N, C-alpha and C positions, 0 to 999 in steps of 0.2 A: 925242959918243956917250953920255953921260949925261946932258944934258938932254934927250936925243930921247926915251932910253927914259923917263925921267919924265913926260913929256907925253903918252904914246900907255900909251892901257887895254890892249893887246895884251899890254906886257908888266908890268901889274901883277900881284903874288902869287896864285898858285892858295889863296885861305883854306881851302878842302874839297877832298876828292877828287870832289865833283861840281858842283864850278865850273865854267860850260860852257865855258873854255878846256880844262880838265882834259878832261873828258870828248869834245870833240871832236878832241883833238890824242894824248892818251896812250890805247895800247894797251886796250882794257879788260880784258884779262885778266890786265896789269899791276895793273890798281887793283883789281881781284878777289883776286888775290893779298896787295895789302897790306891791302886792308879786310877779306877777310872769312876768310882763311887765317890773316894776320899780326896780325888787330886793330888794324891802326892807325887812330886817327882821324880824325886829319887830317895833312896834310905837315908836315914840321919845318919851321921858319925857313927853311933853308937850300934844300930842297926847294921851298917857296914862292915863293921868290925866284929858283930858277935858272930851273925848268921852265918860265917862259911866254917866258923867250928861250931858251933851249936849242933847244925845239920850233917856234919861229919862221924861216921863213926868207922872202930878197927878193925880190925878181923874177926873179932870176938862179940861186934853189934855192939859194942859199948860207945858213949858219948862224952866229950868233956865238959867239966863245966865250966863256967866262965863267973866270973864277978864283974860287973859292969858301974862304973861311977860316971854320973853326968847330970847336969844339970835337970831340975824337975821342968817340962814340957820337951826333954830332948829327944823321947821317943822309947823310953827305956821300958814300960810296960808291953809295946811290939817288937823292939828287940827280941824280948824273950819267948812272947806269946806264939807269935808267927811260927818260927820253928816248931815248938813244942806241938801245935794244931796241924802242922805239915807232915811231923812225924807218927800223930795219932790219925791221922787219916790213912797213912800207908798201912798202919796194921787194920 
């Protein structure tokens, strides 16, 4: 699975909040909360790596699981909650 992710541009990290994949798949009100209200300039490393994988689904609508290991304060909670909230807002 790792090799599949490495060669597929869909899974490349979202380096900015206005990256095409981020804008297309993330709920706009959540991005606005991060950028305008909280003043975040760009996603943290754990967020940039997790979001493309968590927001993508296969032909059957199934999503991948991610295990993220990062320091306290690195943005792990936001890395996992923003995709979940974005997907729930679609449903």
